[in-house]
LONUVEX-876676 format. One record per residue: z, y, x of N, C-alpha, C, O, CB in turn. Coordinates in Angstrom, 2 decimals, padded with zeros to 5 digits. Glycine has a CB too. Example, Ala and Ser with C-alpha at 12.3 -4.5 7.8 and 13.67 -1.06 7.14 Angstrom:
# LONUVEX-876676
+---------+---------+---------+---------+---------+---------+---------+---------+---------+---------+---------+---------+---------+---------+---------+
:    n_zz :    n_yy :    n_xx :   ca_zz :   ca_yy :   ca_xx :    c_zz :    c_yy :    c_xx :    o_zz :    o_yy :    o_xx :   cb_zz :   cb_yy :   cb_xx :
+---------+---------+---------+---------+---------+---------+---------+---------+---------+---------+---------+---------+---------+---------+---------+
:  007.80 : -005.69 :  013.19 :  007.80 : -004.50 :  012.30 :  007.80 : -003.30 :  013.20 :  008.46 : -003.32 :  014.24 :  009.05 : -004.47 :  011.31 :
:  007.08 : -002.25 :  012.85 :  007.14 : -001.06 :  013.67 :  007.87 :  000.03 :  012.90 :  008.04 :  001.14 :  013.41 :  005.72 : -000.60 :  014.08 :
+---------+---------+---------+---------+---------+---------+---------+---------+---------+---------+---------+---------+---------+---------+---------+
This chain:
# LONUVEX-876676
+---------+---------+---------+---------+---------+---------+---------+---------+---------+---------+---------+---------+---------+---------+---------+
:    n_zz :    n_yy :    n_xx :   ca_zz :   ca_yy :   ca_xx :    c_zz :    c_yy :    c_xx :    o_zz :    o_yy :    o_xx :   cb_zz :   cb_yy :   cb_xx :
+---------+---------+---------+---------+---------+---------+---------+---------+---------+---------+---------+---------+---------+---------+---------+
:  108.14 :  103.49 :  098.85 :  106.74 :  103.16 :  099.11 :  105.91 :  104.43 :  098.94 :  106.13 :  105.23 :  098.03 :  106.23 :  102.03 :  098.15 :
:  104.96 :  104.59 :  099.85 :  103.99 :  105.68 :  099.72 :  102.60 :  105.07 :  099.69 :  102.36 :  103.99 :  100.22 :  104.13 :  106.72 :  100.90 :
:  101.70 :  105.78 :  099.06 :  100.32 :  105.30 :  098.97 :  099.38 :  106.48 :  099.03 :  099.72 :  107.59 :  098.61 :  100.09 :  104.47 :  097.68 :
:  098.19 :  106.22 :  099.55 :  097.19 :  107.27 :  099.67 :  095.81 :  106.65 :  099.59 :  095.57 :  105.56 :  100.10 :  097.36 :  108.07 :  100.98 :
:  094.89 :  107.38 :  098.96 :  093.52 :  106.90 :  098.79 :  092.60 :  107.54 :  099.82 :  092.76 :  108.70 :  100.21 :  093.02 :  107.20 :  097.39 :
:  091.63 :  106.74 :  100.25 :  090.65 :  107.17 :  101.25 :  089.27 :  106.68 :  100.84 :  089.13 :  105.81 :  099.98 :  091.03 :  106.64 :  102.66 :
:  088.26 :  107.25 :  101.46 :  086.89 :  106.78 :  101.30 :  086.33 :  106.52 :  102.70 :  086.48 :  107.34 :  103.60 :  086.00 :  107.82 :  100.51 :
:  085.68 :  105.37 :  102.86 :  085.09 :  104.98 :  104.14 :  083.88 :  105.86 :  104.42 :  083.00 :  106.02 :  103.56 :  084.69 :  103.46 :  104.14 :
:  083.83 :  106.44 :  105.62 :  082.71 :  107.32 :  105.97 :  081.95 :  106.84 :  107.20 :  080.89 :  107.39 :  107.51 :  083.21 :  108.71 :  106.21 :
:  082.45 :  105.86 :  107.90 :  081.73 :  105.30 :  109.05 :  080.50 :  104.56 :  108.54 :  080.62 :  103.66 :  107.70 :  082.65 :  104.35 :  109.90 :
:  079.34 :  104.92 :  109.03 :  078.09 :  104.30 :  108.58 :  078.08 :  102.79 :  108.79 :  077.40 :  102.06 :  108.06 :  076.91 :  104.93 :  109.30 :
:  078.82 :  102.31 :  109.78 :  078.88 :  100.88 :  110.05 :  079.96 :  100.17 :  109.22 :  080.07 :  098.95 :  109.26 :  079.15 :  100.65 :  111.53 :
:  080.74 :  100.94 :  108.48 :  081.83 :  100.34 :  107.73 :  082.93 :  099.89 :  108.69 :  083.03 :  100.39 :  109.81 :  081.33 :  099.15 :  106.88 :
:  083.73 :  098.96 :  108.25 :  084.79 :  098.44 :  109.11 :  084.26 :  097.24 :  109.89 :  083.88 :  096.23 :  109.30 :  086.04 :  098.06 :  108.28 :
:  084.25 :  097.36 :  111.21 :  083.84 :  096.25 :  112.07 :  084.98 :  095.95 :  113.03 :  086.05 :  096.55 :  112.92 :  082.52 :  096.58 :  112.84 :
:  084.77 :  095.03 :  113.95 :  085.85 :  094.48 :  114.77 :  086.63 :  095.52 :  115.58 :  087.86 :  095.47 :  115.61 :  085.29 :  093.46 :  115.70 :
:  085.95 :  096.43 :  116.23 :  086.65 :  097.38 :  117.10 :  087.63 :  098.27 :  116.32 :  088.80 :  098.34 :  116.70 :  085.63 :  098.25 :  117.84 :
:  087.20 :  098.95 :  115.24 :  088.17 :  099.76 :  114.51 :  089.25 :  098.91 :  113.82 :  090.39 :  099.34 :  113.70 :  087.46 :  100.62 :  113.48 :
:  088.88 :  097.72 :  113.37 :  089.88 :  096.84 :  112.75 :  090.98 :  096.51 :  113.74 :  092.16 :  096.50 :  113.39 :  089.23 :  095.54 :  112.22 :
:  090.61 :  096.23 :  114.98 :  091.59 :  095.92 :  116.03 :  092.47 :  097.13 :  116.32 :  093.68 :  096.98 :  116.49 :  090.88 :  095.46 :  117.31 :
:  091.89 :  098.32 :  116.37 :  092.67 :  099.53 :  116.61 :  093.68 :  099.76 :  115.49 :  094.82 :  100.14 :  115.73 :  091.75 :  100.75 :  116.74 :
:  093.25 :  099.54 :  114.26 :  094.14 :  099.72 :  113.11 :  095.30 :  098.74 :  113.17 :  096.45 :  099.15 :  113.05 :  093.36 :  099.55 :  111.79 :
:  095.00 :  097.46 :  113.34 :  096.05 :  096.44 :  113.38 :  097.02 :  096.70 :  114.53 :  098.23 :  096.56 :  114.36 :  095.43 :  095.04 :  113.53 :
:  096.52 :  097.09 :  115.69 :  097.40 :  097.40 :  116.82 :  098.28 :  098.61 :  116.54 :  099.45 :  098.62 :  116.93 :  096.57 :  097.66 :  118.09 :
:  097.76 :  099.62 :  115.87 :  098.54 :  100.80 :  115.53 :  099.67 :  100.43 :  114.56 :  100.78 :  100.93 :  114.69 :  097.64 :  101.90 :  114.91 :
:  099.39 :  099.56 :  113.61 :  100.39 :  099.18 :  112.61 :  101.58 :  098.46 :  113.23 :  102.70 :  098.55 :  112.72 :  099.77 :  098.29 :  111.55 :
:  101.35 :  097.77 :  114.33 :  102.43 :  097.03 :  115.00 :  103.49 :  097.95 :  115.58 :  104.58 :  097.49 :  115.92 :  101.85 :  096.17 :  116.11 :
:  103.19 :  099.24 :  115.69 :  104.13 :  100.20 :  116.26 :  105.24 :  100.60 :  115.30 :  106.20 :  101.26 :  115.71 :  103.39 :  101.42 :  116.71 :
:  105.12 :  100.23 :  114.03 :  106.03 :  100.75 :  113.01 :  106.78 :  099.65 :  112.27 :  106.28 :  098.54 :  112.07 :  105.27 :  101.59 :  112.03 :
:  108.00 :  100.00 :  111.86 :  108.83 :  099.11 :  111.05 :  108.49 :  099.39 :  109.58 :  109.22 :  100.09 :  108.88 :  110.37 :  099.32 :  111.34 :
:  107.37 :  098.82 :  109.15 :  106.89 :  099.04 :  107.78 :  105.92 :  097.92 :  107.41 :  105.37 :  097.23 :  108.27 :  106.21 :  100.44 :  107.64 :
:  105.73 :  097.77 :  106.11 :  104.79 :  096.79 :  105.57 :  103.56 :  097.54 :  105.10 :  103.66 :  098.48 :  104.31 :  105.44 :  095.95 :  104.39 :
:  102.39 :  097.14 :  105.57 :  101.14 :  097.82 :  105.26 :  100.25 :  096.93 :  104.39 :  100.04 :  095.76 :  104.69 :  100.40 :  098.22 :  106.55 :
:  099.76 :  097.52 :  103.32 :  098.82 :  096.81 :  102.45 :  097.62 :  097.72 :  102.17 :  097.73 :  098.95 :  102.20 :  099.51 :  096.36 :  101.12 :
:  096.50 :  097.08 :  101.90 :  095.29 :  097.81 :  101.55 :  094.78 :  097.26 :  100.23 :  094.72 :  096.05 :  100.02 :  094.20 :  097.71 :  102.67 :
:  094.40 :  098.18 :  099.34 :  093.85 :  097.78 :  098.04 :  092.39 :  098.21 :  098.00 :  092.05 :  099.37 :  098.23 :  094.65 :  098.42 :  096.86 :
:  091.53 :  097.24 :  097.71 :  090.10 :  097.47 :  097.56 :  089.71 :  096.84 :  096.23 :  089.92 :  095.64 :  096.02 :  089.26 :  096.87 :  098.77 :
:  089.16 :  097.65 :  095.33 :  088.90 :  097.20 :  093.97 :  090.23 :  096.71 :  093.40 :  091.18 :  097.49 :  093.35 :  087.80 :  096.07 :  093.92 :
:  090.34 :  095.49 :  092.98 :  091.60 :  094.97 :  092.45 :  092.30 :  094.03 :  093.42 :  093.26 :  093.36 :  093.05 :  091.35 :  094.24 :  091.15 :
:  091.84 :  093.99 :  094.65 :  092.40 :  093.08 :  095.65 :  093.37 :  093.83 :  096.56 :  093.01 :  094.82 :  097.19 :  091.27 :  092.44 :  096.50 :
:  094.62 :  093.35 :  096.61 :  095.66 :  093.94 :  097.45 :  096.04 :  092.93 :  098.52 :  096.50 :  091.83 :  098.20 :  096.91 :  094.38 :  096.61 :
:  095.86 :  093.29 :  099.81 :  096.14 :  092.36 :  100.89 :  096.93 :  093.04 :  102.00 :  096.93 :  094.27 :  102.12 :  094.83 :  091.77 :  101.46 :
:  097.60 :  092.23 :  102.79 :  098.35 :  092.69 :  103.93 :  097.38 :  093.11 :  105.03 :  096.32 :  092.49 :  105.20 :  099.32 :  091.59 :  104.44 :
:  097.72 :  094.16 :  105.78 :  096.83 :  094.68 :  106.82 :  097.18 :  094.17 :  108.21 :  096.78 :  094.77 :  109.20 :  096.88 :  096.20 :  106.82 :
:  097.91 :  093.08 :  108.31 :  098.41 :  092.62 :  109.61 :  097.40 :  091.84 :  110.44 :  097.67 :  091.52 :  111.60 :  099.61 :  091.76 :  109.39 :
:  096.24 :  091.53 :  109.87 :  095.28 :  090.68 :  110.57 :  093.90 :  091.32 :  110.60 :  093.41 :  091.85 :  109.59 :  095.22 :  089.32 :  109.90 :
:  093.27 :  091.26 :  111.76 :  091.90 :  091.74 :  111.89 :  090.98 :  090.96 :  110.95 :  090.12 :  091.54 :  110.29 :  091.41 :  091.61 :  113.37 :
:  091.18 :  089.66 :  110.89 :  090.30 :  088.82 :  110.05 :  090.43 :  089.17 :  108.57 :  089.44 :  089.18 :  107.85 :  090.64 :  087.33 :  110.26 :
:  091.64 :  089.45 :  108.13 :  091.84 :  089.85 :  106.72 :  091.09 :  091.15 :  106.45 :  090.40 :  091.28 :  105.44 :  093.35 :  090.00 :  106.39 :
:  091.24 :  092.12 :  107.35 :  090.55 :  093.40 :  107.15 :  089.04 :  093.22 :  107.14 :  088.35 :  093.80 :  106.30 :  090.94 :  094.39 :  108.25 :
:  088.52 :  092.43 :  108.06 :  087.06 :  092.21 :  108.11 :  086.56 :  091.49 :  106.86 :  085.43 :  091.73 :  106.42 :  086.69 :  091.41 :  109.35 :
:  087.38 :  090.62 :  106.30 :  086.96 :  089.87 :  105.11 :  086.78 :  090.77 :  103.89 :  086.15 :  090.36 :  102.91 :  087.98 :  088.78 :  104.80 :
:  087.32 :  091.98 :  103.93 :  087.18 :  092.90 :  102.80 :  085.80 :  093.54 :  102.73 :  085.43 :  094.13 :  101.71 :  088.23 :  093.99 :  102.90 :
:  085.03 :  093.41 :  103.82 :  083.66 :  093.94 :  103.87 :  083.62 :  095.41 :  103.44 :  082.90 :  095.79 :  102.51 :  082.73 :  093.09 :  102.98 :
:  084.41 :  096.23 :  104.14 :  084.49 :  097.64 :  103.82 :  083.26 :  098.36 :  104.35 :  083.05 :  098.44 :  105.56 :  085.77 :  098.26 :  104.39 :
:  082.47 :  098.89 :  103.45 :  081.23 :  099.57 :  103.79 :  081.35 :  101.06 :  103.49 :  082.29 :  101.49 :  102.83 :  080.04 :  098.95 :  103.03 :
:  080.38 :  101.83 :  103.96 :  080.39 :  103.27 :  103.76 :  080.50 :  103.60 :  102.27 :  079.89 :  102.94 :  101.42 :  079.13 :  103.90 :  104.36 :
:  081.27 :  104.62 :  101.96 :  081.54 :  105.13 :  100.61 :  082.44 :  104.24 :  099.76 :  082.67 :  104.53 :  098.59 :  080.25 :  105.33 :  099.89 :
:  082.96 :  103.17 :  100.34 :  083.92 :  102.31 :  099.62 :  085.25 :  103.03 :  099.55 :  085.70 :  103.61 :  100.54 :  084.07 :  100.91 :  100.31 :
:  085.90 :  103.01 :  098.38 :  087.21 :  103.63 :  098.22 :  088.30 :  102.59 :  098.45 :  088.21 :  101.46 :  097.98 :  087.36 :  104.26 :  096.81 :
:  089.33 :  103.00 :  099.19 :  090.45 :  102.12 :  099.49 :  091.76 :  102.86 :  099.21 :  091.80 :  104.08 :  099.12 :  090.40 :  101.64 :  100.96 :
:  092.81 :  102.08 :  099.07 :  094.14 :  102.67 :  098.92 :  095.06 :  101.99 :  099.93 :  095.11 :  100.76 :  100.00 :  094.68 :  102.51 :  097.45 :
:  095.78 :  102.78 :  100.70 :  096.73 :  102.26 :  101.67 :  098.13 :  102.40 :  101.07 :  098.49 :  103.46 :  100.56 :  096.62 :  103.02 :  103.04 :
:  098.91 :  101.32 :  101.14 :  100.30 :  101.34 :  100.67 :  101.20 :  100.96 :  101.83 :  100.98 :  099.96 :  102.52 :  100.51 :  100.37 :  099.47 :
:  102.22 :  101.77 :  102.03 :  103.16 :  101.53 :  103.13 :  104.58 :  101.57 :  102.58 :  104.95 :  102.46 :  101.83 :  102.97 :  102.58 :  104.27 :
:  105.35 :  100.57 :  103.00 :  106.74 :  100.51 :  102.57 :  107.60 :  100.13 :  103.76 :  107.31 :  099.16 :  104.46 :  106.94 :  099.50 :  101.40 :
:  108.66 :  100.90 :  104.00 :  109.55 :  100.59 :  105.10 :  110.24 :  101.82 :  105.64 :  110.02 :  102.93 :  105.17 :  108.81 :  099.91 :  106.20 :
:  111.06 :  101.61 :  106.64 :  111.86 :  102.69 :  107.23 :  111.01 :  103.83 :  107.79 :  111.39 :  104.99 :  107.69 :  112.74 :  102.15 :  108.32 :
:  109.88 :  103.50 :  108.36 :  109.04 :  104.50 :  109.03 :  107.76 :  104.81 :  108.25 :  106.75 :  105.17 :  108.84 :  108.69 :  104.03 :  110.42 :
:  107.81 :  104.65 :  106.93 :  106.57 :  104.76 :  106.16 :  105.88 :  106.12 :  106.29 :  104.66 :  106.16 :  106.41 :  106.86 :  104.48 :  104.71 :
:  106.62 :  107.21 :  106.26 :  105.99 :  108.52 :  106.33 :  105.36 :  108.76 :  107.70 :  104.23 :  109.24 :  107.79 :  107.02 :  109.62 :  106.04 :
:  106.08 :  108.43 :  108.76 :  105.54 :  108.56 :  110.12 :  104.33 :  107.65 :  110.29 :  103.33 :  108.04 :  110.88 :  106.62 :  108.24 :  111.17 :
:  104.44 :  106.43 :  109.78 :  103.35 :  105.47 :  109.90 :  102.09 :  105.99 :  109.21 :  100.99 :  105.87 :  109.75 :  103.76 :  104.12 :  109.31 :
:  102.25 :  106.56 :  108.02 :  101.09 :  107.09 :  107.31 :  100.44 :  108.23 :  108.10 :  099.22 :  108.30 :  108.21 :  101.49 :  107.58 :  105.91 :
:  101.26 :  109.11 :  108.65 :  100.72 :  110.23 :  109.44 :  099.94 :  109.73 :  110.65 :  098.84 :  110.21 :  110.92 :  101.86 :  111.15 :  109.89 :
:  100.50 :  108.77 :  111.37 :  099.84 :  108.25 :  112.58 :  098.57 :  107.46 :  112.23 :  097.57 :  107.54 :  112.93 :  100.81 :  107.35 :  113.36 :
:  098.64 :  106.71 :  111.14 :  097.47 :  105.94 :  110.71 :  096.34 :  106.90 :  110.30 :  095.18 :  106.68 :  110.63 :  097.83 :  105.00 :  109.54 :
:  096.71 :  107.95 :  109.59 :  095.69 :  108.92 :  109.18 :  095.09 :  109.62 :  110.40 :  093.88 :  109.88 :  110.43 :  096.30 :  109.95 :  108.23 :
:  095.91 :  109.93 :  111.41 :  095.39 :  110.51 :  112.65 :  094.37 :  109.57 :  113.29 :  093.32 :  110.02 :  113.77 :  096.54 :  110.81 :  113.63 :
:  094.68 :  108.28 :  113.30 :  093.76 :  107.30 :  113.86 :  092.45 :  107.25 :  113.07 :  091.37 :  107.22 :  113.66 :  094.41 :  105.91 :  113.89 :
:  092.56 :  107.24 :  111.74 :  091.36 :  107.24 :  110.89 :  090.46 :  108.43 :  111.22 :  089.25 :  108.29 :  111.37 :  091.76 :  107.26 :  109.40 :
:  091.07 :  109.60 :  111.34 :  090.29 :  110.81 :  111.62 :  089.71 :  110.80 :  113.02 :  088.57 :  111.22 :  113.24 :  091.16 :  112.05 :  111.42 :
:  090.49 :  110.32 :  113.97 :  090.02 :  110.22 :  115.36 :  088.80 :  109.30 :  115.46 :  087.85 :  109.59 :  116.19 :  091.15 :  109.70 :  116.29 :
:  088.83 :  108.20 :  114.72 :  087.73 :  107.23 :  114.74 :  086.58 :  107.66 :  113.81 :  085.51 :  107.06 :  113.82 :  088.24 :  105.84 :  114.35 :
:  086.82 :  108.70 :  113.01 :  085.86 :  109.14 :  111.98 :  085.53 :  107.98 :  111.05 :  084.38 :  107.81 :  110.62 :  084.57 :  109.70 :  112.63 :
:  086.56 :  107.19 :  110.75 :  086.40 :  105.99 :  109.94 :  086.46 :  106.29 :  108.44 :  085.56 :  105.91 :  107.69 :  087.47 :  104.97 :  110.29 :
:  087.52 :  106.97 :  108.02 :  087.63 :  107.30 :  106.60 :  088.41 :  108.60 :  106.44 :  089.08 :  109.06 :  107.36 :  088.31 :  106.16 :  105.83 :
:  088.30 :  109.17 :  105.25 :  088.92 :  110.46 :  104.97 :  089.67 :  110.38 :  103.64 :  089.30 :  109.61 :  102.76 :  087.85 :  111.61 :  104.94 :
:  090.73 :  111.20 :  103.51 :  091.47 :  111.19 :  102.23 :  090.58 :  111.60 :  101.07 :  089.67 :  112.42 :  101.22 :  092.68 :  112.13 :  102.32 :
:  090.86 :  111.02 :  099.93 :  090.10 :  111.35 :  098.72 :  090.80 :  112.51 :  098.03 :  090.35 :  112.97 :  096.98 :  089.97 :  110.11 :  097.75 :
+---------+---------+---------+---------+---------+---------+---------+---------+---------+---------+---------+---------+---------+---------+---------+
């Protein structure tokens, strides 16, 4: 398992369009993705689950990935985050 912390920098926080891009990107990998916000740890497989976290600007999150492609998945996910200017590593 690998994990990495990020801070949300998109002024709009997480809304439907970036949530959909994230969930679609995760489907490309043989790995289990979880996100931790405060003390809540949830699976990242659903747009609705991600939206329910109400991720706003400056919120700190932790991404946890476990599986055969975890390192590649983290790299690609981070590329997507940076491309969308959604969040940055802490």
